[in-house]
C-alpha positions as CSV (number, residue, x, y, z in Angstrom):
1,M,42.5,-74.9,16.7
2,P,45.2,-72.7,18.2
3,Q,44.5,-69.0,18.6
4,K,47.3,-68.0,16.2
5,E,45.8,-70.1,13.4
6,N,42.3,-68.7,14.0
7,D,43.8,-65.2,13.9
8,N,45.5,-65.9,10.6
9,I,42.3,-67.3,9.0
10,A,40.3,-64.3,10.2
11,H,43.1,-62.0,8.8
12,D,43.0,-63.7,5.5
13,K,39.2,-63.4,5.2
14,L,39.3,-59.7,6.1
15,K,42.1,-59.1,3.7
16,A,40.2,-60.9,0.9
17,M,37.1,-58.8,1.6
18,M,39.1,-55.6,1.5
19,E,40.8,-56.6,-1.7
20,M,37.4,-57.4,-3.2
21,A,35.9,-54.1,-2.1
22,A,38.9,-52.2,-3.6
23,L,38.6,-54.1,-6.9
24,V,34.9,-53.4,-7.1
25,N,35.4,-49.7,-6.5
26,S,38.4,-49.3,-8.9
27,S,37.5,-51.4,-11.9
28,H,34.6,-51.7,-14.3
29,E,36.0,-54.9,-15.8
30,R,33.4,-57.3,-14.5
31,S,35.0,-60.5,-15.7
32,V,38.1,-59.6,-13.7
33,I,36.0,-59.0,-10.6
34,M,34.0,-62.1,-11.0
35,D,37.1,-64.3,-11.5
36,H,38.8,-62.8,-8.5
37,A,35.7,-63.3,-6.3
38,V,35.3,-67.0,-7.3
39,K,39.0,-67.7,-6.7
40,S,38.9,-65.9,-3.3
41,V,35.8,-67.8,-2.2
42,C,37.5,-71.1,-3.2
43,R,40.7,-70.2,-1.4
44,L,39.0,-68.9,1.8
45,T,36.6,-71.9,2.1
46,G,39.2,-74.5,1.1
47,A,37.3,-75.5,-2.0
48,E,38.8,-77.4,-4.9
49,A,36.7,-75.6,-7.5
50,G,34.1,-72.9,-7.9
51,S,31.9,-71.3,-10.4
52,L,29.6,-68.3,-11.1
53,L,26.5,-68.8,-13.2
54,L,24.3,-66.0,-14.5
55,L,20.7,-66.3,-15.2
56,D,19.7,-65.8,-18.8
57,E,16.7,-63.5,-18.5
58,F,15.1,-64.9,-21.7
59,T,15.4,-68.6,-21.1
60,G,15.8,-68.9,-17.4
61,H,18.8,-71.1,-17.9
62,L,22.0,-70.6,-15.9
63,D,25.1,-69.9,-17.9
64,F,28.6,-70.5,-16.6
65,E,30.5,-67.2,-16.6
66,V,33.5,-68.1,-14.3
67,V,34.9,-71.6,-13.6
68,T,37.9,-72.5,-11.5
69,G,39.5,-75.7,-10.5
70,G,40.0,-77.5,-13.8
71,R,38.3,-77.9,-17.1
72,E,37.7,-74.1,-17.2
73,E,38.0,-74.2,-21.0
74,L,35.0,-76.5,-21.4
75,L,32.5,-75.4,-18.7
76,P,31.5,-72.1,-20.2
77,F,29.9,-74.0,-23.0
78,F,27.6,-75.7,-20.6
79,R,24.4,-74.4,-19.1
80,V,22.1,-75.6,-16.4
81,P,18.4,-75.8,-17.6
82,K,15.9,-73.6,-15.8
83,G,15.2,-74.9,-12.3
84,Q,17.5,-77.9,-12.6
85,G,20.4,-78.9,-10.5
86,I,21.4,-77.5,-7.1
87,A,22.3,-74.1,-8.7
88,G,18.9,-74.0,-10.4
89,W,17.2,-74.8,-7.1
90,V,19.1,-72.0,-5.4
91,A,18.2,-69.5,-8.2
92,Q,14.5,-70.6,-8.2
93,N,14.1,-70.5,-4.4
94,D,16.4,-67.6,-3.7
95,L,18.0,-69.5,-0.9
96,P,21.7,-70.3,0.0
97,I,22.5,-74.0,0.6
98,I,25.2,-76.4,1.9
99,V,25.0,-79.8,0.3
100,Q,27.3,-82.4,2.1
101,D,26.6,-85.3,-0.3
102,V,25.9,-83.9,-3.7
103,Q,25.8,-87.3,-5.5
104,S,22.9,-88.5,-3.5
105,D,21.0,-85.2,-3.7
106,E,18.0,-85.5,-6.0
107,R,18.4,-81.9,-7.2
108,F,21.9,-82.6,-8.5
109,F,22.3,-82.1,-12.3
110,K,24.7,-85.0,-13.1
111,F,25.1,-84.2,-16.8
112,T,27.9,-81.7,-16.2
113,D,30.0,-84.0,-14.0
114,Q,29.5,-86.8,-16.5
115,E,30.6,-84.7,-19.5
116,L,33.6,-83.3,-17.8
117,G,34.8,-86.4,-15.9
118,F,34.5,-84.5,-12.6
119,T,33.1,-85.7,-9.4
120,T,31.2,-83.1,-7.2
121,R,31.2,-84.3,-3.6
122,D,30.0,-81.4,-1.6
123,M,29.2,-77.8,-2.3
124,I,27.9,-74.5,-1.1
125,A,25.7,-72.4,-3.5
126,V,24.4,-68.9,-2.9
127,P,22.2,-66.6,-4.9
128,L,23.4,-63.4,-6.5
129,R,20.8,-60.8,-5.9
130,V,20.1,-57.3,-7.3
131,N,17.3,-55.3,-5.7
132,G,15.7,-58.6,-4.4
133,T,15.9,-60.3,-7.8
134,V,18.2,-63.4,-8.4
135,I,20.6,-62.8,-11.3
136,G,22.8,-65.8,-10.7
137,V,24.5,-68.3,-8.4
138,L,28.0,-68.5,-6.8
139,Q,29.3,-72.0,-6.0
140,A,32.2,-73.4,-4.0
141,I,32.8,-77.1,-4.8
142,N,34.6,-80.0,-3.0
143,K,36.0,-78.8,0.3
144,N,39.6,-80.0,0.5
145,S,39.5,-80.8,4.2
146,G,36.5,-81.3,6.4
147,S,33.0,-80.1,5.5
148,F,31.6,-76.8,4.4
149,N,30.1,-75.0,7.3
150,H,27.9,-72.0,8.1
151,D,31.0,-69.7,8.2
152,D,31.9,-70.8,4.6
153,L,28.3,-70.0,3.6
154,K,28.3,-66.6,5.1
155,L,31.6,-65.8,3.4
156,A,30.3,-66.9,0.0
157,M,27.2,-64.8,0.6
158,A,29.3,-61.7,1.4
159,F,31.2,-62.1,-1.9
160,A,28.0,-62.8,-3.8
161,N,26.6,-59.5,-2.6
162,Q,29.6,-57.6,-3.9
163,I,29.7,-59.4,-7.2
164,A,26.0,-58.8,-7.8
165,S,26.4,-55.1,-7.3
166,I,29.2,-54.8,-9.9
167,I,27.3,-57.0,-12.4
168,N,24.3,-54.7,-12.0
169,K,26.5,-51.6,-12.3
170,T,28.3,-52.7,-15.4
171,D,25.0,-54.0,-17.0
172,K,23.5,-50.5,-16.6
173,E,26.6,-48.8,-18.1
174,Q,27.0,-51.1,-21.1
175,P,24.5,-52.1,-23.7
176,H,23.5,-55.7,-23.1
177,C,22.7,-58.2,-25.8
178,S,22.1,-61.8,-25.3
179,T,23.9,-64.3,-27.5
180,S,22.4,-67.3,-25.9
181,S,20.4,-69.8,-27.9
182,A,17.1,-71.3,-26.7
């Protein structure tokens, strides 16, 4: 890869991280911050789609909070049962992961793809942590060109750290009530 292209990519990543930091420091609107973060991760990793799921502290299920890349209007009504799927595995084990062939991975929760008519090929998924406790999962799905790599994973982890801090901050400032059903 030519040096100029590498420099442009590095510049884009740095710019996105600076934008995210400015957004986190200037806004208490967590939905805007979460949406911006997921879109930035997708753009910078070359992902077709992305999502952010938050852990329901009462049921242990993961609820979709942000979805990009198509069918956004439907996915927030879906949830991943406790410990199921790749996202459930990430939340339960508190480990980031790159999955190159999602369809053949035994952890994959096929229900969501089937219901949406979407095909998940590959993904990265990273835990969102606050004070060492997992509160959710950030995913980038279907790399447009090539395969997800360790640099993509590190980038997603950096965004996850920033998102988790703002979620924690806004949860402390606002009364929280769960509307989820068991």
